[in-house]
C-alpha positions in Angstrom: -11.4 55.6 -7.3 -9.4 52.5 -8.2 -11.8 50.2 -6.3 -14.8 51.4 -8.3 -12.7 51.1 -11.5 -11.6 47.5 -10.7 -15.2 46.4 -10.1 -16.4 48.0 -13.3 -14.3 46.0 -15.8 -13.6 42.3 -16.6 -10.8 40.9 -18.7 -11.0 38.3 -21.5 -8.0 36.4 -23.1 -7.4 37.6 -26.6 -4.1 36.1 -27.6 -1.0 34.1 -26.5 2.6 34.2 -27.7 4.1 30.7 -27.3 7.8 29.7 -27.2 8.6 26.1 -28.3 12.0 24.8 -27.5 14.6 25.4 -24.8 16.2 28.5 -23.3 19.1 28.4 -25.7 16.9 28.4 -28.8 13.5 27.6 -30.1 10.6 28.9 -32.2 7.8 31.4 -31.5 4.2 31.3 -32.7 0.9 32.9 -31.7 -2.6 31.9 -30.8 -5.3 34.5 -31.3 -9.0 34.8 -31.0 -10.7 36.4 -34.0 -14.1 38.0 -33.2 -15.6 37.3 -36.5 -19.0 36.3 -35.1 -19.1 37.9 -31.7 -21.8 40.3 -32.8 -24.1 37.3 -33.4 -23.4 36.1 -29.8 -20.4 33.8 -30.5 -17.1 33.7 -28.6 -15.0 34.0 -31.7 -12.7 31.5 -33.2 -9.1 30.7 -32.2 -6.4 30.4 -34.9 -2.8 29.4 -34.8 -0.4 31.9 -36.5 2.8 30.0 -37.2 5.0 32.0 -39.7 3.1 31.9 -43.0 0.6 29.2 -41.8 -2.7 30.1 -40.3 -4.8 27.2 -39.1 -7.9 26.8 -36.9 -7.0 26.0 -33.3 -9.4 24.1 -30.9 -9.7 26.2 -27.7 -9.9 23.1 -25.5 -6.3 22.3 -26.3 -5.1 25.8 -25.1 -3.9 24.5 -21.6 -1.9 21.7 -23.2 -0.3 24.1 -25.6 0.6 26.8 -23.0 1.8 25.1 -19.8 4.3 22.4 -20.8 4.0 19.1 -18.8 4.1 15.6 -20.1 2.1 14.1 -23.0 1.2 10.4 -23.5 1.8 9.4 -27.0 0.8 6.0 -28.6 3.0 4.3 -31.2 3.5 0.9 -32.7 6.6 -0.9 -31.7 6.9 -2.3 -35.2 5.7 0.2 -37.8 5.8 -2.4 -40.6 3.5 -4.8 -38.7 -0.2 -3.9 -39.0 -1.1 -6.2 -36.1 1.5 -4.8 -33.7 0.3 -3.8 -30.3 0.1 0.0 -29.6 2.6 1.1 -26.9 2.5 4.3 -24.8 5.4 6.7 -24.1 5.6 9.8 -22.0 6.9 12.8 -24.0 7.8 16.1 -22.5 6.0 19.1 -24.0 8.4 21.8 -25.1 5.7 24.5 -25.4 5.2 27.3 -22.9 3.2 30.6 -22.9 5.4 33.7 -23.0 3.0 36.6 -23.4 -0.7 36.8 -22.6 -3.0 39.5 -24.2 -6.3 40.4 -22.6 -9.1 42.8 -23.6 -11.0 44.8 -21.1 -14.8 44.8 -21.2 -17.4 46.5 -19.0 -19.0 44.1 -16.5 -22.4 45.7 -17.1 -22.3 44.5 -20.7 -22.3 41.0 -21.7 -19.4 39.8 -23.9 -21.8 39.7 -26.8 -22.8 43.4 -26.3 -19.2 44.5 -25.8 -18.3 43.3 -29.3 -15.0 44.8 -30.5 -15.1 47.8 -28.2 -11.6 48.8 -27.6 -10.3 51.3 -25.1 -7.5 53.7 -25.7 -4.5 53.7 -23.5 -5.6 57.1 -22.2 -8.7 55.5 -20.7 -6.7 53.0 -18.6 -5.8 54.1 -15.1 -3.0 52.2 -13.4 -4.0 51.1 -9.9 -1.4 51.2 -7.1 -0.9 47.7 -5.7 -2.1 47.1 -2.2 0.8 46.4 0.2 1.4 42.7 0.6 2.0 41.3 4.1 5.7 40.4 4.7 4.8 36.8 5.4 3.2 36.4 2.0 6.0 37.8 -0.1 8.1 35.3 -2.2 11.2 36.7 -0.7 10.1 35.9 2.9 9.0 32.4 1.9 12.4 31.7 0.3 14.1 33.1 3.4 12.1 30.8 5.7 12.8 27.8 3.5 16.5 28.5 3.5 16.5 29.1 7.2 14.7 25.8 7.9 17.2 24.0 5.7 20.2 25.5 7.5 18.7 24.6 10.9 18.0 21.0 9.8 21.6 20.7 8.4 22.9 21.9 11.8 20.6 19.5 13.8 21.5 16.5 11.7 25.2 17.2 11.7 27.1 14.3 13.2 29.4 16.5 15.1 26.5 18.3 16.8 24.9 15.0 17.7 28.2 13.9 19.3 28.4 17.2 21.2 24.9 16.7 22.6 25.6 13.1 23.5 28.8 14.0 25.3 26.9 16.7 27.2 24.3 14.1 28.3 26.9 11.5 29.2 29.0 13.9 31.2 26.1 15.4 33.2 25.6 13.9 36.7 22.6 11.7 37.1 21.0 13.2 40.1 18.5 11.0 42.0 15.2 12.8 42.1 12.2 11.4 43.9 9.7 14.3 43.5 6.5 13.0 41.8 4.8 16.0 40.2 2.5 16.3 37.3 4.2 18.4 34.5 2.3 21.6 33.7 2.6 22.9 30.1 5.0 25.8 30.0 6.4 25.1 33.5 10.2 25.2 33.8 11.7 21.8 34.8 14.6 21.4 37.1 18.1 21.3 35.6 18.4 17.5 35.7 14.8 17.0 34.3 15.6 19.6 31.5 18.6 17.5 30.6 16.4 14.4 30.4 13.8 16.1 28.2 16.6 17.5 25.9 18.1 14.1 25.5 14.8 12.4 24.8 13.7 15.1 22.3 17.0 15.0 20.4 17.0 11.2 20.4 13.4 10.7 19.2 13.2 13.8 16.9 16.6 13.9 15.4 18.9 10.9 16.1 16.6 8.2 14.9 16.1 10.0 11.6 19.9 10.3 10.9 21.6 8.1 8.4 24.4 7.2 10.8 23.0 5.4 13.9 26.2 4.0 15.3 25.6 5.8 18.6 22.0 4.8 19.0 22.6 2.2 21.7 24.8 4.7 23.6 22.0 7.3 23.4 19.6 4.7 24.7 21.8 3.6 27.6 22.5 7.2 28.7 18.8 8.1 28.5 17.8 5.0 30.4 20.3 5.9 33.2 18.8 9.4 33.5 15.2 8.1 33.4 15.9 5.5 36.2 17.1 8.3 38.5 14.8 11.2 37.8 11.1 10.8 38.6 10.2 14.2 37.2 11.9 13.5 33.9 10.2 10.1 33.7 6.8 11.8 34.3 7.5 14.3 31.5 8.5 11.5 29.1 5.3 9.5 29.8 3.2 12.7 29.4 4.7 13.4 26.0 4.1 9.8 24.9 0.5 9.9 26.0 -0.3 13.3 24.4 2.1 13.2 21.4 2.8 11.1 18.4 6.0 9.3 19.5 4.2 6.0 20.4 2.6 5.7 17.0 5.3 7.1 14.8 8.2 5.3 16.4 6.8 2.1 17.9 4.3 1.2 15.2 5.3 2.9 12.0 9.1 3.1 12.1 10.7 0.5 9.9 14.0 0.3 11.8 13.8 -2.5 14.4 16.6 -1.2 16.6 14.8 2.1 16.9 11.6 0.4 18.0 13.4 -1.7 20.5 15.2 1.4 21.9 11.9 3.3 22.5 10.3 0.2 24.2 13.2 -0.1 26.6 13.0 3.6 27.5 9.3 3.3 28.2 9.8 0.3 30.5 12.4 2.2 32.5 10.2 5.3 32.8 7.2 3.3 34.0 9.3 1.4 36.6 10.5 4.8 37.9 7.1 6.3 38.1 4.9 3.3 39.1 5.9 3.2 42.9 4.3 6.7 43.2 1.1 5.7 41.5 -0.1 2.6 43.3 -3.5 3.9 44.2 -4.1 5.7 40.9 -3.3 2.7 38.8 -5.6 0.3 40.7 -8.6 2.6 39.9 -9.6 2.9 36.3 -11.1 6.3 36.9 -8.0 7.8 38.5 -5.4 9.6 36.4 -1.9 8.2 36.3 0.9 8.3 33.8 1.5 4.5 33.7 -2.3 3.8 33.7 -2.9 6.2 30.9 -0.1 4.7 28.9 -1.5 1.2 29.3 -5.0 2.5 28.2 -3.4 4.1 25.1 -1.7 0.9 24.2 -4.8 -1.2 24.5 -6.7 1.3 22.3 -3.9 1.0 19.8 -4.1 -2.8 19.3 -6.1 -2.4 16.1 -3.6 0.1 14.8 -0.8 -2.3 15.6 -2.5 -5.1 13.6 -2.5 -2.9 10.5 1.3 -2.5 10.9 2.0 -6.1 11.8 5.4 -6.1 10.1 6.6 -3.7 12.9 4.4 -4.7 15.8 6.7 -7.1 17.7 8.2 -4.4 19.8 4.8 -3.0 20.6 3.7 -6.3 22.1 7.1 -6.9 23.7 6.5 -3.6 25.6 3.0 -4.7 26.4 4.3 -8.0 27.8 6.9 -6.2 30.0 4.2 -3.8 31.3 1.9 -6.8 32.0 4.6 -8.3 34.2 4.1 -5.4 36.6 1.4 -6.5 39.0 -0.6 -3.3 39.2 -0.6 -2.8 35.4 -1.5 -6.4 34.9 -4.7 -6.0 36.9 -5.5 -2.8 34.9 -5.0 -4.7 31.6 -7.2 -7.5 32.8 -10.0 -5.1 33.6 -9.6 -3.6 30.2 -10.4 -7.1 28.7 -7.1 -7.1 26.9 -7.1 -11.0 26.9 -10.2 -11.0 24.6 -8.6 -8.4 22.3 -5.4 -10.4 22.0 -7.3 -13.6 21.2 -9.3 -11.6 18.6 -6.1 -10.5 17.0 -4.6 -14.0 17.0 -7.7 -15.7 15.5 -8.1 -13.0 12.9 -11.2 -13.7 10.8 -11.8 -17.0 12.7 -12.7 -15.0 15.8 -16.1 -15.9 17.3 -19.0 -13.6 16.9 -19.1 -12.6 20.5 -15.7 -11.0 20.3 -16.2 -9.5 16.9 -19.4 -7.8 18.1 -17.5 -6.4 21.1 -14.2 -5.3 19.5 -14.8 -5.6 15.8 -13.1 -7.9 13.2 -9.3 -7.6 12.8 -8.0 -8.8 9.5 -4.2 -9.3 9.1 -3.0 -10.6 5.7 0.5 -12.0 5.4 2.2 -12.7 2.1 4.2 -15.5 0.5 7.4 -14.1 2.0 6.3 -13.4 5.6 3.4 -14.0 7.9 2.5 -12.1 11.1 4.5 -13.2 14.1 2.5 -13.9 17.3 5.4 -14.6 19.7 5.1 -11.5 21.9 1.3 -11.5 21.5 1.1 -14.9 23.1 3.8 -14.0 25.6 1.6 -11.1 26.7 -1.4 -13.4 26.8 0.5 -15.9 29.0 1.4 -13.3 31.5 -2.2 -12.0 31.7 -3.8 -15.4 32.2 -1.6 -15.9 35.3 1.5 -17.7 34.0 4.5 -16.2 35.7 7.3 -15.7 33.2 10.9 -16.2 34.2 12.9 -13.0 34.1 14.9 -12.3 31.0 18.6 -12.9 31.4 20.5 -10.2 29.5 22.7 -11.1 26.6 24.9 -8.0 26.8 26.3 -6.7 30.1 24.2 -3.8 31.4 27.1 -1.6 32.4 28.0 -1.1 28.7 28.6 2.6 27.9 30.1 2.4 24.4 30.2 0.0 21.4 34.0 -0.6 22.0 33.3 -1.9 25.6 30.4 -4.2 25.0 30.7 -7.8 26.1 28.5 -10.9 26.4 27.2 -11.9 29.8 28.8 -15.2 31.1 25.5 -17.1 30.6 25.1 -15.8 27.0 28.7 -16.7 26.2 28.1 -20.2 27.5 25.0 -20.6 25.4 26.6 -19.4 22.1 29.7 -21.5 22.8 27.5 -24.6 23.2 25.8 -23.8 19.9 29.1 -23.4 18.2 30.4 -26.7 19.6 27.2 -28.4 18.4 27.6 -27.2 14.8 31.4 -27.0 14.5 32.8 -30.0 16.5 36.3 -29.5 15.0 36.7 -26.2 16.7 36.3 -24.1 13.5 33.1 -23.5 11.6 33.1 -24.0 7.8 30.7 -22.3 5.4 28.5 -25.4 5.2 28.4 -25.7 9.0 27.4 -22.1 9.2 24.6 -22.6 6.7 23.4 -25.6 8.7 23.3 -23.3 11.8 21.3 -20.8 9.8 18.8 -23.4 8.8 18.4 -24.4 12.4 17.7 -20.7 13.3 14.4 -21.1 11.4 14.0 -21.3 7.6 11.8 -18.4 6.4 11.4 -16.9 9.9 12.9 -13.9 11.5 16.6 -14.6 12.2 19.8 -12.7 12.7 21.7 -15.4 10.9 21.1 -15.7 7.1 18.2 -17.9 6.4 17.9 -20.7 3.9 16.3 -18.3 1.4 19.3 -16.0 1.5 21.7 -16.3 -1.4 24.9 -18.2 -0.9 26.8 -15.1 -1.8 25.6 -13.4 1.4 27.2 -16.2 3.5 30.4 -16.0 1.4 30.6 -12.2 2.2 30.5 -13.1 5.9 33.4 -15.6 5.4 35.4 -13.1 3.4 35.5 -10.7 6.4 39.0 -11.1 7.7 37.8 -10.0 11.2 35.5 -13.0 11.4 37.4 -15.8 9.6 40.9 -17.3 9.4 41.8 -19.2 6.2 38.1 -19.5 5.3 37.0 -20.9 8.7 35.3 -19.1 11.5 36.8 -19.8 15.0 34.7 -19.7 18.2 35.8 -16.2 19.2 34.7 -14.8 15.9 31.3 -16.6 16.2 30.8 -15.0 19.6 31.8 -11.6 18.2 29.3 -12.1 15.4 26.5 -12.5 17.9 27.8 -9.8 20.1 27.4 -7.3 17.3 24.1 -8.8 16.3 22.8 -8.3 19.8 24.1 -4.7 19.9 22.0 -4.1 16.7 18.9 -6.0 17.7 18.2 -7.8 20.9 14.8 -9.3 19.9 16.2 -10.9 16.7 18.9 -12.7 18.6 16.2 -13.8 21.1 14.3 -15.4 18.2 17.4 -17.3 17.1 17.8 -18.6 20.7 14.2 -19.7 20.8 14.7 -21.7 17.6 17.4 -23.6 19.4 15.0 -24.1 22.4 16.6 -21.6 24.8 14.2 -19.6 26.9 14.4 -16.0 27.8 16.4 -16.9 30.9 18.9 -18.6 28.6 18.1 -22.1 29.9 17.7 -25.0 27.4 14.2 -26.4 27.1 15.0 -29.9 25.9 13.6 -32.9 27.7 10.0 -32.2 29.0 9.7 -31.6 32.7 6.6 -30.9 34.7 5.7 -27.2 34.3 6.4 -25.0 37.3 3.9 -22.4 36.3 1.8 -20.7 38.9 -1.6 -21.5 37.4 -4.9 -20.1 38.6 -8.4 -20.8 37.3 -9.2 -18.1 34.8 -12.8 -18.1 35.9 -11.7 -16.6 39.2 -10.0 -13.4 38.0 -10.7 -12.9 34.3 -13.9 -11.2 32.9 -16.4 -13.7 31.6 -15.7 -12.9 27.9 -12.0 -13.3 28.4 -12.3 -16.6 30.4 -14.5 -18.1 27.7 -12.1 -17.0 25.0 -9.2 -18.9 26.5 -11.3 -22.1 26.5 -12.6 -21.9 23.0 -11.9 -24.9 20.9 -11.1 -22.8 17.8 -8.4 -20.9 19.8 -6.9 -24.1 21.2 -6.8 -25.8 17.9 -5.1 -22.9 16.1 -2.5 -22.6 18.8 -1.5 -26.2 18.4 -1.6 -26.5 14.7 0.6 -23.5 13.9 4.2 -24.5 14.1 5.2 -21.0 15.1 2.9 -20.9 18.1 2.7 -24.5 19.3 5.5 -24.4 21.8 4.4 -21.0 23.2 0.8 -22.3 23.6 1.5 -24.8 26.4 1.3 -22.4 29.5 -1.8 -20.7 28.0 -3.7 -23.9 27.4 -2.8 -25.4 30.8 -4.9 -22.8 32.7 -8.1 -24.1 30.9 -7.6 -27.5 32.8 -8.4 -25.9 36.1 -11.6 -25.1 37.9 -14.9 -26.9 38.3 -15.0 -28.3 34.8 -11.3 -28.9 34.7 -11.5 -32.6 34.0 -13.8 -32.2 31.1 -11.6 -29.4 29.7 -8.4 -31.4 30.2 -9.8 -34.4 28.3 -11.0 -32.2 25.5 -7.6 -30.4 25.4 -5.8 -33.8 25.1 -8.0 -34.7 22.1 -7.2 -31.4 20.5 -3.5 -32.0 21.0 -3.6 -35.4 19.3 -5.8 -34.1 16.5 -3.3 -31.3 15.9 -0.5 -33.8 15.6 -2.5 -35.9 13.2 -3.5 -33.0 10.9 -0.3 -30.9 11.1 1.4 -30.4 7.7 4.7 -29.8 9.5 4.9 -32.5 12.2 8.3 -31.3 13.4 7.0 -27.8 13.9 4.3 -28.9 16.4 6.0 -32.0 17.9 7.7 -30.4 20.9 4.6 -28.3 21.8 2.3 -31.3 21.7 4.7 -33.4 23.7 5.1 -30.7 26.4 1.3 -30.2 26.6 0.6 -33.9 26.9 3.4 -34.4 29.4 2.1 -31.6 31.7 -1.6 -32.5 31.5 -1.0 -36.3 32.0 1.1 -35.6 35.1 -1.6 -33.7 36.9 -2.2 -35.5 40.2 -6.0 -35.9 40.9 -8.7 -38.6 40.8 -9.1 -38.3 37.0 -5.5 -39.0 36.0 -6.1 -42.5 34.8 -9.1 -41.2 32.7 -6.8 -38.8 31.0 -4.1 -41.4 30.3 -6.7 -43.7 28.8 -8.0 -41.0 26.6 -4.6 -40.1 25.2 -3.4 -43.7 24.6 -6.4 -45.9 24.1 -9.2 -43.6 22.7 -10.6 -45.4 19.6 -10.7 -42.2 17.5 -8.0 -39.9 18.8 -5.7 -42.0 21.0 -2.0 -42.0 20.2 -1.7 -45.8 19.8 -5.0 -46.0 17.8 -3.9 -43.3 15.4 -0.5 -44.8 14.9 -2.0 -48.3 14.3 -4.5 -46.9 11.7 -1.7 -45.1 9.9 0.5 -48.2 9.8 -2.4 -50.3 8.4 -3.2 -47.7 5.9 0.4 -47.6 4.7 0.6 -51.4 4.5 -2.7 -51.6 2.5 -2.2 -48.8 0.1 1.6 -48.3 0.1 1.2 -44.5 0.2 4.9 -43.9 0.7 7.2 -42.1 3.1 4.9 -39.3 4.1 2.4 -41.5 5.9 5.2 -43.6 7.3 6.7 -40.5 8.9 3.3 -39.6 10.3 3.1 -43.1 12.0 6.6 -42.6 13.3 5.7 -39.2 14.8 3.0 -40.8 17.0 5.5 -43.5 18.2 8.0 -40.8 18.9 5.5 -39.0 21.1 4.9 -42.2 23.1 8.7 -42.6 23.5 9.2 -39.1 24.7 6.4 -39.4 27.3 8.2 -42.3 28.8 10.4 -39.8 30.7 7.5 -39.6 33.2 7.4 -42.4 35.8 3.6 -42.2 36.0 3.2 -42.6 32.2 5.8 -45.4 32.0 4.0 -47.4 34.7 0.7 -47.0 32.9 2.1 -48.1 29.6 3.5 -51.3 31.2 -0.1 -52.2 32.2 -1.3 -52.0 28.6 1.7 -53.6 26.9 -0.4 -55.7 24.5 -1.8 -52.6 23.0 1.5 -51.1 21.8 3.7 -54.2 21.4 3.1 -54.1 17.6 5.2 -50.8 17.5 8.4 -52.7 18.1 7.8 -54.9 15.1 6.8 -51.9 13.0 10.0 -50.0 13.9 12.1 -53.0 12.8 10.3 -53.2 9.5 10.2 -49.5 8.8 13.9 -49.0 9.6 
């Protein structure tokens, strides 16, 4: 019986024939174990038999000698220098075992008792190999690998992708209003099957292709189908909730246009499904696609923080979902406000929030820091500040790249920017660089930043499609931003924000009383969330960061309402002046501080004069007092231009606030307190 025979014997390595060299030539030598002392209980000694040389061989080096690989060798860079530092180099081993020789021993005997017992060939019975399952054979595995490669090559073929896209574009978009919960394995309707096929091919294949020229056309086609097919939208949200698309594409994908595309698809799908889920969304215990998606996103905030380089589109999506009333209430009940403030404050977050949600640590680097634009936008929507609708940059009826065009408002905005930086009608290289600097040095920007090499700008101006005789006309400038918007909407939005254009493409220049629909946060936010909005640490960081100061105004205004509104508003005014005094980059926080002071000082109530007195005449943190102390300090110690600019910044704030009739009338009553500024300006100029 072969089974009994197999269990009776063991095998021990006796010798190895090794080939050193390459396939075309080399050298053979042997390693062998000599049982000279096995009778005394030893394992024998190993020797190397290399032609006429026989030398002892350490058995621990047997694996290195037989299996090739890489060897680390140390050498001196300068052989003649005794003090030279030893260097390391990887050297490929050229040795490989060719033949292995084993001896068979009885398992009942120990290796020592077996000694040199040899068995004749006649004693060996050859066992028939057991049949190997087909799936485990090398041939089958190679076949499967080759088949998988062929399928992938077919799926990623650009002609096949165009065929599927044409199929989706040509199919009629049937309006379906049936709201049903997809059951696994259930056959969808024809139109819904088309939606699922388009989405799966888009998110599993197209976004992983090298050529993504048709990505926007895919997105527009899929959005059109999702907006008209409730069943298909339900299927899509179900796959998002139960699959990996949300994490893999929205949080981990390095391609910004791909993340933007998925966020836009989700918004359309939620808008399609939400009217059928009103009752379910309001109840946290009820099951709904849009509610479950929001819950998943809230639970993913920590994961988003770990991938902060890619999280802008995640919070852009969360902001758009927050703008939908039912989902906003659900997010508020989930205490999302506290979690967003915890994310923004990072390791400065108060203990109450850290105990509830844990500490979130996000580390930037010397090249880039986390952007909080859409985090704060989401926060502003949740605390009751109604956002103006986003005015599109590209016309929504675009179906192909060759047909895209800017909306009239967008064309008007970019034309105004061009006229500002190129008054002669043609933009030179230097004027284009000035425009790039205004788009935000070191920040996210479509246009090249100040850090970018001059050669990059030169490459743009060498493009004959954009320039004529080394100058860029207005039409080419508009085309430049048309293509930039086609590739990345959010990046162009950042450029516009740097030039003080809001999402509705209106310029935010001279401060005007805010038209926000403000509600006391104590009335509708959970206690922990309401307290977080009013924390001094949160308010101070919002105003001292140049990247967040302008966005902070609507969030901070809600803390001035309620029973303790007057006390909070006075404290907020002090924080604003303190932020201006301590800011390293005064220009970065200037507009935000002015907007905040302007809005708070124009609140009509019995305590308005108290707020005015605090801002202008407070001995420690009033604008006039701070400016006077700075000017005296400069005059006494001659500290130079830096302190002079700081004094000038306080005077600029006072001048900007004069746009308000109420503030101007108050300043006329305290003329002696600020008359010195006129003399200081004459001397400083």
